[in-house]
C-alpha positions in Angstrom: -40.5 -128.9 -30.4 -42.0 -126.1 -28.4 -45.0 -124.1 -29.6 -42.8 -120.9 -29.8 -40.3 -122.6 -32.1 -43.1 -123.8 -34.4 -44.4 -120.3 -34.5 -41.0 -118.9 -35.4 -40.5 -121.4 -38.2 -44.0 -120.8 -39.5 -43.5 -117.1 -39.6 -40.2 -117.6 -41.4 -41.7 -120.0 -43.9 -44.5 -117.6 -44.7 -42.0 -114.8 -45.2 -39.9 -116.9 -47.5 -42.8 -118.1 -49.6 -44.1 -114.6 -50.0 -40.8 -113.3 -51.1 -40.1 -116.2 -53.5 -43.6 -115.8 -55.0 -43.0 -112.0 -55.5 -39.7 -112.5 -57.1 -41.1 -115.3 -59.4 -43.9 -113.0 -60.5 -41.5 -110.2 -61.3 -39.2 -112.6 -63.2 -42.1 -113.9 -65.2 -43.0 -110.4 -66.3 -39.5 -109.5 -67.4 -38.4 -109.8 -71.1 -35.0 -110.6 -72.4 -33.9 -106.9 -72.0 -34.8 -106.7 -68.3 -37.9 -104.6 -68.8 -41.2 -105.7 -67.2 -44.0 -106.2 -69.7 -47.7 -105.3 -68.9 -50.7 -105.4 -71.1 -52.3 -102.2 -69.8 -51.6 -99.5 -67.2 -54.3 -101.0 -65.0 -52.5 -104.3 -65.2 -49.3 -102.7 -64.1 -51.1 -101.1 -61.1 -52.6 -104.4 -60.2 -49.3 -106.3 -60.4 -47.4 -103.6 -58.5 -50.1 -103.5 -55.8 -50.1 -107.3 -55.4 -46.3 -107.3 -55.2 -46.4 -104.7 -52.5 -48.9 -106.8 -50.5 -46.6 -109.8 -50.9 -43.6 -107.8 -49.7 -45.6 -106.5 -46.7 -46.6 -110.1 -45.8 -42.9 -111.0 -46.0 -41.8 -108.1 -43.8 -44.5 -108.9 -41.2 -43.6 -112.6 -41.1 -39.9 -111.8 -40.6 -40.7 -109.2 -37.9 -43.0 -111.6 -36.1 -40.3 -114.3 -36.2 -37.7 -112.0 -34.8 -40.2 -110.8 -32.1 -41.0 -114.3 -31.1 -37.4 -115.3 -30.9 -36.6 -112.3 -28.7 -39.7 -112.8 -26.5 -39.0 -116.5 -25.9 -35.3 -116.2 -25.5 -34.7 -118.8 -28.3 -31.3 -119.4 -29.8 -29.4 -116.7 -31.5 -29.3 -118.9 -34.6 -33.1 -118.4 -35.2 -32.6 -114.6 -34.6 -29.8 -114.5 -37.1 -31.8 -116.5 -39.7 -34.7 -114.1 -39.4 -32.4 -111.1 -39.9 -30.8 -112.8 -43.0 -34.1 -113.5 -44.6 -35.5 -110.0 -43.7 -32.5 -108.1 -45.0 -31.3 -110.3 -47.9 -34.4 -111.5 -49.6 -36.5 -108.4 -49.1 -34.3 -106.0 -51.0 -36.1 -104.1 -53.6 -34.1 -103.5 -56.7 -35.3 -101.0 -59.2 -33.7 -100.3 -62.5 -32.5 -96.7 -63.1 
């Protein structure tokens, strides 16, 4: 495998892990009624801030993977995979 391909796969893996970790954290804080539970307001701010950092890491990883795929003229499959991860997993759903 070329170094570029390893870089693309590493960026995609980092993005996927960050998104899965963020989604798991949100799921663990949600009660049976779908409402997130926090001990204090400061705890909520810390949790939301860390979730925002994880989402930023995921976006950056996906963008870097797409950029590497474009710059190195890699296969369209890797480009499509990066777009699917970037658009599908990174959706933020907020309750009304």
